[in-house]
C-alpha positions as CSV (number, residue, x, y, z in Angstrom):
1,X,15.4,35.4,27.9
2,X,15.7,34.2,24.3
3,X,12.9,34.5,21.9
4,X,12.9,30.9,20.7
5,X,10.4,31.6,17.9
6,X,13.4,33.1,16.1
7,X,14.6,29.5,15.5
8,X,11.7,28.6,13.1
9,X,13.2,27.5,9.8
10,X,16.5,26.7,11.3
11,X,18.3,23.6,10.1
12,X,19.7,22.1,13.2
13,X,21.3,19.1,11.6
14,X,22.1,17.9,8.1
15,X,24.0,14.7,7.7
16,X,24.9,11.7,5.5
17,X,24.8,8.4,7.6
18,X,26.1,5.0,6.7
19,X,24.5,2.4,8.9
20,X,25.2,-1.4,9.0
21,X,23.1,-4.5,9.7
22,X,24.5,-4.3,13.1
23,X,22.8,-0.9,13.7
24,X,19.5,-2.3,12.4
25,X,19.7,-5.3,14.7
26,X,20.7,-3.3,17.7
27,X,17.7,-1.0,17.4
28,X,15.3,-4.1,17.0
29,X,16.9,-5.7,20.1
30,X,16.6,-2.3,22.1
31,X,12.8,-2.3,21.6
32,X,12.4,-5.9,22.5
33,X,12.2,-7.6,19.3
34,X,13.9,-10.9,19.4
35,X,13.1,-11.6,23.0
36,X,11.7,-15.0,21.8
37,X,14.8,-16.3,19.9
38,X,12.8,-19.1,18.3
39,X,10.1,-16.9,16.9
40,X,10.9,-16.8,13.2
41,X,8.7,-13.7,12.7
42,X,10.9,-11.8,15.1
43,X,14.1,-13.3,13.9
44,X,13.8,-11.5,10.5
45,X,14.6,-8.3,12.3
46,X,17.4,-9.4,14.4
47,X,19.3,-11.8,12.0
48,X,21.4,-10.7,9.2
49,X,20.2,-13.2,6.6
50,X,17.5,-11.4,4.5
51,X,17.3,-8.7,7.3
52,X,14.1,-6.6,7.5
53,X,13.9,-3.3,9.4
54,X,11.4,-1.9,11.7
55,X,9.5,1.3,10.7
56,X,10.7,3.2,13.8
57,X,14.4,2.7,12.8
58,X,13.8,6.0,11.0
59,X,13.6,7.7,14.3
60,X,17.3,7.0,15.1
61,X,18.9,7.0,11.7
62,X,20.5,10.5,10.9
63,X,19.3,11.5,14.3
64,X,20.2,15.0,15.1
65,X,21.5,14.1,18.6
66,X,20.9,16.2,21.7
67,X,21.0,19.5,19.7
68,X,19.2,21.5,22.5
69,X,22.2,21.1,24.8
70,X,24.2,23.3,22.5
71,X,24.5,26.8,24.2
72,X,23.8,28.7,20.9
73,X,20.1,27.7,21.0
74,X,19.6,28.9,24.6
75,X,17.6,26.1,26.1
76,X,17.8,24.9,29.7
77,X,18.6,21.4,28.4
78,X,18.1,19.6,31.9
79,X,14.4,20.6,31.6
80,X,13.4,19.4,28.2
81,X,11.1,16.4,27.5
82,X,9.9,14.7,24.5
83,X,6.1,15.5,24.0
84,X,4.9,14.0,20.7
85,X,6.2,12.0,17.7
86,X,4.7,11.4,14.3
87,X,6.3,9.1,11.7
88,X,5.3,8.7,8.2
89,X,6.7,5.8,6.3
90,X,7.1,6.4,2.5
91,X,9.4,3.4,1.8
92,X,10.9,0.7,4.1
93,X,14.5,1.4,5.0
94,X,17.0,-1.3,3.8
95,X,18.9,-3.4,6.3
96,X,21.9,-1.4,5.6
97,X,22.8,1.6,3.5
98,X,23.8,5.3,3.3
99,X,21.0,7.9,3.8
100,X,20.8,11.6,4.2
101,X,18.8,13.3,6.9
102,X,17.8,17.0,7.4
103,X,16.2,18.3,10.6
104,X,14.6,21.6,10.7
105,X,12.7,23.6,13.3
106,X,9.1,23.8,11.9
107,X,7.5,25.8,14.8
108,X,7.9,27.0,18.3
109,X,4.8,27.7,20.4
110,X,5.2,29.7,23.7
111,X,3.1,28.3,26.5
112,X,3.7,31.2,28.8
113,X,6.0,31.9,31.8
114,X,6.6,28.8,34.0
115,X,4.9,26.6,31.4
116,X,7.8,26.3,28.8
117,X,7.4,26.1,25.1
118,X,6.8,23.5,22.4
119,X,9.6,23.0,19.8
120,X,8.4,21.2,16.7
121,X,11.0,19.6,14.4
122,X,10.7,17.8,11.0
123,X,13.3,15.3,9.8
124,X,13.2,14.0,6.3
125,X,15.1,10.8,5.6
126,X,16.2,10.1,2.0
127,X,18.6,8.0,0.0
128,X,22.2,9.3,-0.4
129,X,21.4,10.7,-3.8
130,X,17.9,12.1,-2.6
131,X,16.0,10.0,-5.0
132,X,14.1,7.9,-2.5
133,X,12.1,9.5,0.4
134,X,12.1,6.9,3.1
135,X,10.3,8.7,5.9
136,X,9.3,12.0,7.6
137,X,9.6,12.4,11.3
138,X,7.9,15.1,13.2
139,X,8.8,15.6,16.9
140,X,7.5,18.0,19.5
141,X,9.8,18.7,22.5
142,X,8.6,20.4,25.6
143,X,11.3,22.9,27.0
144,X,9.8,23.2,30.4
145,X,12.0,26.1,31.5
146,X,11.9,28.3,28.5
147,X,8.5,29.8,28.1
148,X,7.3,33.3,28.5
149,X,9.3,34.9,25.8
150,X,6.1,36.5,24.2
151,X,5.5,34.1,21.3
152,X,2.0,34.5,19.7
153,X,1.8,31.4,17.4
154,X,-1.3,29.3,18.1
155,X,-1.0,25.9,19.6
156,X,-1.2,22.9,17.3
157,X,-4.4,20.8,17.2
158,X,-4.6,17.9,19.7
159,X,-4.1,14.4,18.5
160,X,-7.3,12.2,18.5
161,X,-8.1,10.4,21.7
162,X,-8.7,6.7,22.0
163,X,-12.4,5.4,21.7
164,X,-14.5,5.5,24.8
165,X,-14.9,1.6,25.0
166,X,-13.0,-1.4,26.0
167,X,-9.9,-2.1,23.8
168,X,-10.1,-4.7,21.1
169,X,-6.6,-6.1,21.9
170,X,-4.1,-5.8,24.8
171,X,-0.3,-6.6,24.6
172,X,2.1,-6.7,27.5
173,X,5.8,-6.3,26.8
174,X,8.5,-6.1,29.5
175,X,11.4,-3.8,29.5
176,X,14.8,-4.7,30.8
177,X,16.4,-2.7,33.8
178,X,19.3,-1.7,31.5
179,X,16.9,-0.8,28.6
180,X,18.0,2.9,28.6
181,X,21.6,2.1,28.6
182,X,21.1,-0.2,25.6
183,X,18.7,2.1,23.7
184,X,21.1,5.1,24.0
185,X,23.6,3.2,21.8
186,X,21.1,3.8,19.0
187,X,22.0,7.4,19.0
188,X,20.4,9.5,21.8
189,X,23.0,10.0,24.4
190,X,21.1,12.4,26.6
191,X,22.7,11.8,30.0
192,X,19.2,12.0,31.6
193,X,18.9,8.4,30.6
194,X,22.2,7.2,32.1
195,X,23.5,9.5,34.9
196,X,21.5,9.3,38.2
197,X,22.8,12.7,39.3
198,X,21.4,14.4,36.2
199,X,18.1,12.4,36.4
200,X,17.8,13.5,40.0
201,X,18.5,17.2,39.2
202,X,15.6,17.0,36.7
203,X,13.2,15.6,39.3
204,X,13.3,11.8,38.7
205,X,14.2,9.1,41.1
206,X,16.6,7.5,38.5
207,X,17.4,7.6,34.9
208,X,14.2,7.3,32.8
209,X,13.6,5.4,29.6
210,X,13.9,7.4,26.4
211,X,10.4,8.4,25.1
212,X,11.3,7.0,21.6
213,X,12.2,3.6,23.2
214,X,8.8,3.6,24.9
215,X,7.3,4.3,21.5
216,X,9.4,1.6,19.9
217,X,8.1,-1.0,22.5
218,X,4.4,0.2,21.7
219,X,5.3,-0.2,18.0
220,X,6.5,-3.7,18.7
221,X,3.0,-4.4,20.4
222,X,1.3,-3.0,17.3
223,X,3.5,-5.1,15.1
224,X,2.7,-8.2,17.0
225,X,-1.0,-7.7,17.4
226,X,-2.1,-6.0,14.3
227,X,0.6,-6.9,11.6
228,X,1.7,-10.4,12.5
229,X,5.3,-8.9,12.4
230,X,5.0,-7.7,8.9
231,X,6.5,-4.1,9.4
232,X,5.7,-3.2,5.7
233,X,2.0,-2.9,6.7
234,X,2.6,-0.1,9.2
235,X,2.5,3.2,7.2
236,X,2.2,5.8,10.0
237,X,2.5,6.2,13.6
238,X,1.6,9.1,16.1
239,X,1.7,9.5,19.8
240,X,1.9,11.8,22.8
241,X,4.2,11.1,25.6
242,X,2.3,11.4,28.9
243,X,4.6,10.2,31.6
244,X,8.2,8.8,31.9
245,X,9.0,5.0,32.1
246,X,11.5,3.5,34.5
247,X,13.5,0.8,32.9
248,X,12.5,-2.5,34.0
249,X,8.7,-1.8,34.1
250,X,6.2,-3.7,32.0
251,X,4.4,-1.8,29.3
252,X,0.8,-2.7,28.4
253,X,-0.6,-1.4,25.1
254,X,-4.3,-1.2,24.6
255,X,-5.4,-1.1,21.0
256,X,-8.7,-0.1,19.3
257,X,-9.2,-1.1,15.5
258,X,-11.1,1.0,13.2
259,X,-10.5,-0.1,9.6
260,X,-6.9,0.7,8.7
261,X,-6.5,2.7,11.9
262,X,-5.3,1.4,15.1
263,X,-5.7,3.7,18.0
264,X,-3.7,2.9,21.1
265,X,-2.4,3.9,24.6
266,X,0.4,2.4,26.7
267,X,0.3,2.0,30.4
268,X,3.0,1.0,33.0
269,X,1.5,-2.2,34.6
270,X,3.3,-1.9,37.8
271,X,2.2,1.8,38.5
272,X,-1.0,1.8,36.5
273,X,-0.3,5.1,34.7
274,X,-0.7,6.0,31.1
275,X,2.7,6.8,29.6
276,X,1.7,7.1,26.0
277,X,-1.5,8.6,24.9
278,X,-3.5,9.6,21.8
279,X,-1.8,7.0,19.8
280,X,-2.7,6.3,16.2
281,X,-1.2,4.0,13.6
282,X,-2.2,3.3,10.0
283,X,-2.0,-0.4,9.2
284,X,-2.6,-1.8,5.7
285,X,-3.7,-5.2,4.6
């Protein structure tokens, strides 16, 4: 068994990417923005005239791809799941442009034999010349079949829980049955989200929705309820992925406000299960 802690500090991807207005629009459509085609607030993100971008576009631009599938890293790629995501927005991305992204393994935490390991990544997204720092994305992936190699690094501190009271706002947003097939065009081509046979081998009844797409829908709910569709007000976003979503299900995001902070969780309405937990977003005036 490989000692995955040896990967700490490894740059798994470094790239320069040129994206177009079509890429920005496709991402917005993939997370449900533009579902109301006469809502001028949503149209700003899906129509090329004076196009604005969503903060979570930073998750897919210069995306490292399904790097854990590469045999050199020694992961059982069929058994990996997205566990947590943290986004810090330093500057809004333009509607189109050229950027550079570097993704590095920040940490690996062994959970023990039969429990897998957590793999923490950091991606920094900057302008092509490096002069503008657009975003920092930190991701935690659970490699369910790759624990027990003897790592000794401590677990990271848990994310804050939502308040123990009724939510201040609730927003329901549907997903389409083909949502995963659309979202994968934004860059995450993991076959778990498209191939029924691979999904079955991983223990799922059918292909599941990408965790980042679920997060994008929750971001959409926050954008609608807390920002009046002004994405420049959303400065950070953090969440834990609790359970998979099946494309076509309705996502209910419950939101608690506390000053600039919006704490949230997201449930599947049809099954009444929490799929995103420990959510926290910073929203400015």
